[in-house]
N, C-alpha and C positions, 0 to 999 in steps of 0.2 A: 504493500500500500504506500510505503514511503516514496518508492520510485515514481508511482503514479502521481502522487501529490506534487512531487518536485518539478514535473514538467507540465502539469495541468495549466499553469498560468503563462506558459511560453507563448509569445505572440509571433505571427509570421515575420520573418526577417526580410530586410531590404538589402540589396547588393551593397557591400561595403561594411555591413554591420557585423559585429563579433557574435559568435555563438555563445549562448548562456553557459556559464561554468558547469552547470549541472549536466549538460549534454555529455561532457567528457567522462563523468563518473557513473552515469546511469547504466545499469546492466542491460545488455541487449540480448533478447532471446534469439537463439540461432538454430538453424537446421543444417545438416551436412557438415557438422564440425564436431571434433572430439569433445569440446566443452559446450555445455548447454547455454552459457552466457559469456559475453566478453564486454569490455568497455573500450572506448576509443582513446583512453589516456595515453597509451603508448604510441598512438598515431597522430598526436596533436600537431607535430611539426611537419607532417607529410602533406602532400597534395591529396586531398580526400575527394573521391567521386562517389556520391550516393546515387545508385542506380535503382530508381523506383520501378517496380514491375508487378505483374500479377500472372497467375497461371494461365489465364485465358488469352493473354496477349502474345500473339505469334511474333510480332516485331521484337518484343522483349527477349523471347527465346532465341531468335536469330542473332541478337546482339551478344549473347553470353559467350560464345567461342572467341569473339573479338576481344571482349573484356578480359577473358582469361589470358589471352596472348599478350595483351598490353600489360597486365599485372606481372607476368613473368619477365617481360622485356625491361620494365622499369624497376622491378624489385622493390626494395625498401624506400624508394623515393615517393611512391604513391600507395594509396590504399583505395581499392575499388570495392565497394560494399553494396551488394544487392539488398534491397529493402522492400518488403511487402506488408500490406496491412491485413493480408489473409492469415488466419491463425495457423499454429504449428501443425495440427492434424490435417488441414487442407493441403499444406505444402508437402508434408511427408507422404500423403496419399498420392499427390501428383508425381513426386520424384520416384515413387514405386511403380508407376506405369511404364509401359514400353517407351513412350515418347519422353517421359520425365527422366528415364535412365540415361538418356543422352546428356543430361545436364547435372548428373549426380555429384559432380565436383564443385558445383556452384554453392558457395556459402552464403546463406541469406538470413537477414533478420526477419522474424515472423511476428505477426500480430502487432505491427508497429503503430503507435499513436504519436509519439514524440516528434519524429521527423515529418510526419504528415501535417502536424500542427505548425511546425517551423517553416515548412516549404510546401504550402498548399498547391495543388495542381488538379487539372480536370482530366488528364489522360496520361497513359504510359506508353512507351518508356519516357522517363523524365529524369534528366541528370542534373544533380546539384554539385557544383564545383566549390570546394572549400580550401582556402590556402591561408596560412598564417592565422588560423583560427577564425577567419572571416568568410562570409559568403562572397565568393568571387563572381559567380555567374550561375545561370540556370539555362540549360540547353536541351535539345533533343539528343537521342542516342547517336545519330549519324555524325555529330560533330566531335565525338570522342575518337580521336585518331592519334597516331604517333606524332604527327606534325603539331596538333594543337596542344598536346601534353608537353612536348618539348618547348613550345612557345611559353607556356605558363611556368614551367620549371625554370626556364632561362630568364624569366622576368621581361621577356620581349613583349611588344605590342601584340595583343591576342587577336586572332581572326574569328574568335567565337562570336556568334550572334545570339544575343539574349532571347530566350523563349519565355514569354509570360502567357499562359493559357487564357484564351478568351472564351466568353460564354456565347452559346448559340442563341441565347434569349434576347440579345440586343443586336442591332444591325452591325455588320462587319465594319471595323475601323471608325465607327462613329464615336467622336470624342465624348467623354463623360461630362464635359462642360455643357453639352446639349441638355442634360437632365436638370441643370440648374436654371435654365431659362423658363420662367413661368409663362404659361399660356401658349407655349410653342409645341406643336405636334407635327409629326411626319405625315405628309400627304402622299408623297412618292419618294422612293429611295432606290437607287441602283448603284451597284459596284461591280465592275468587271475588271479582273486583274489576272495577269499571266505570271506564273512562278509560284513557289510554295509559300504559304503562310505557316510559319513554324509554330505559331501559337495556337493553331487549330489542327484537328485531326482530319483524316480523310473521311468525307461523308456529307450528309445533308441535314438540314433542319427546316422547320416551318415556323411561320408567324401566324398565330391563331387567335381568334376571339370566339370562344365556345367551339362549335363545330365548323366555323367559317375559317378557311385558310386564305389569308390575304397577302402572304409573302412566302418566298422560298429562298433557301440559301444552299449553295454548293461550295465545298472547300476542298482544294487539293485533288481535283478530279480531272480526267481527260475531257477534251472537248466533245468527243464522241459520246461519252457516258452522260455528260450534262445535257446535251441536246436530245439524247435518247430518252432520258428521264422526263424531260419536259414533254416530248412527243407522247410518251406513254400516258401521261395525265390527260392530254388532249384526246387520245384515242379512247381511253376508259370512259370519258364523259359521253362519247358517242357509242358506247357499248361495243367497241371494237378491240381486238387483241393486237398488242404491239410487241414486236421483238425484232431481232436483227434482220429477219426476213422481210420486214416492212421498211427497210432502209435502202436507199440508192445513193451510193457514194460516187461522186463525179469530180474527184480532185486528182491532181497530178501526183501528190505524195500522201496516200492514205495512211501511211504509218504515223504521220505527224498528228493525226486526229486521235490516236490512241496513246496509251502509256508507253514511254520509251524507257527501256531498262539498260543499265550499264553491264559491264562484264561480270559483276558480282550478283547480278539479278535484282538489284535495287532500282526502284523507279527514279528516273532523273527529275530533279526539281524544276528545271527550266521549262518543261513542256506541260506543267500542271496549270489548271485554271481555277479561278475563284469567281463565283457569280452569285449576286443577290439582287432580288427585285421585290419591292413592296408597293402595293397599290392601295388606294382607299378601299375600305370594306364594301362600299357600294359597287365597286368594280371587281369584287373577288371572283365572280364567275368568269371574268376575262383574264384572270391572272396568267395562265399558261400560254394562251395565244399572244398576249402582250410580251411575255418573256421571250418567246421564240422570235418575235419580230424585233425586239430590242437587241437580242443576242446577234441576230443576223446583221443589224445595223452597224455594230462596232467590231465584230470579229473579222478574221481574215476570210471567212466563208459565208456564203449565203445559206441559211437554214430555213426551209419552208416545208409545208405539208401540201402536196399536190396530188391530183389524180393522175396515175400512170397506168397504161395497159400492161399487165404483167401476167406471167403464168402463175397459177395457184391451184390449190386443191379445194374443190367445192364440196361441202357436206350437204348431202341430199337424203331425203326419205325415199325408200324404194317401194313403199306401199302406203295405203291410207290407214292401215291397222296401227293403232296406238299402243306400242309396246314400251313406251317411255314414262307414261304418266305416273307420278308419285302416289304412293299410298298415304302420304301425309305424315310419315314418321319424323322423328327428330332429325334435323339436318346433319348429315355426315359427309365429309369430303376427304377421301383418301385416294390420291393419284400417285402411282409409281409405275415403273416399267415392269414390275413383277406382279402387281395386283392393283386393281382400281375398284373402289366401292363408293358410289355417289348415292346419297339418299336425300330426297327433297332438296335438290340443288339445281341451279339453273344450267341450261345447256351451254350458255356462254362460258361457264366455269370449265366445262369439259373442253370446249374448243380452245380456250386460253391455255389449258394444260397441254393439249395435243400440239399446239403451236410451239411449245418449248421442247418437244422431243428432238434430240440432236440429229437423228438420222433422217428427219423430214426436212428437206431443203426448200420446199415451197411454202408460202403462207397458206393457212387454212381459213376459209371464210364460210360462214353459216348461211345456207340458203334453204333451210328446212322450214322457216316460218314458224317454228315451234316456240311458244312463249311461256308455257307452263313449266313448273319445276319437274325434275325427272328423278327416277330411280334407275341406276345402271351399275351392273357389276361385270367386269371383264377380267380375263386372265393376263398372262404375260404378253408383253408387246416388245418388239425390237425394231421393226421397220414398217414401211407402208403396208406391205402385204399382210403382216400379222395384225396390224391395226384394223385393216379393212375386214379381215376374217372375223375379228371380235365384234366389230360394229354391225355386221350383217345380222347378228342374232337379234338386233333391235330394229331391223329394217332400215339401217343407215348405211351410207356408202360415201367414200371419198373419190371424186372424179376430177381428173386433171382438166383444166380449162383456162381460158384467158378472160380476165375481168379488169375493168378500170377500178383500181383500188387507191385509197388514200395512202401515200407513201411519204416518209421523211426523206427529203432530198437535201443532200449536203454538197455544195458546189464551190469551186474556187471563184473568187471575185474577179 
């Protein structure tokens, strides 16, 4: 209890501030170490890197071998310490798994509260650099390299870029000074930037009022993924299925639309995009068409949804006998390549799932005209022939044809 009380009042540190004295003497609970606890007293004069992680974080795990090599390379000059707020039992269970065994040499603090209070963050991996007992910097894991460590140890001007995690709850890059302005409210907001925002993770967020979505945010994503996510929302509103089969790419360098990876398999920062768009709640229904139009206006590409005549698979009924009508049981949705069980579910949900089957190269469109919910059970499927065989039990068939379909078109300007 004494240890808990000693750090309970610690406040988040700012860069340049000294760590509280109690940090050095507080016993740290460890896993993968002969001792159950250690203190940092003996490491006070070293460059200390606190590597925040969790078992579900694949990027954290990928960083571990690099961290081990750097620890060996620099020896007693540095101390790299993995820290997790997950408790000992969770960590031990993870390290006992087949995947966890690969990292069994990683010594980690378990059930941490103290460091999480001193260095709050919203995502992992998150690296805290401590030198001469002071907070030197906070970065992401990619910035921990031989070069940056040598810079810091040598007292040279550091190339480290500070990472302070931002919240998805507020518009990207909007100054907190905005909140101090009385009577001021956002009517429209847009940010479009190329390159990585280190203070945000990969992903997407929403601005909502109740059930109304009036803003959308994408961070550190490829142009192709952002434009496809916007198109997916537009298609869904029209009760259509969207996937890569509903895209037409007409650019000279299609690789530039997607993630570009380096020789180590890591995504290059320079080709990532960040995009946010907010509209008045009265225009929420037009959010995604406006986003696509705005994106097209300022990007290097034109992004539109147009009707194009394309080859597709048309879902049709082969008889007037209704073998689909639901018995009205509780809704069940189970779709997989080995077994499918749909109860009291829309036919749209089935078509949407069939569109995602990787061996089907053409988009599937529904021309059954069937609007009621369905019950449907089919066995294993692997290709078009196996799907057709299973669907025929319900007097359904997939027929290749040409149709004018809404397509996401991405073109060079």
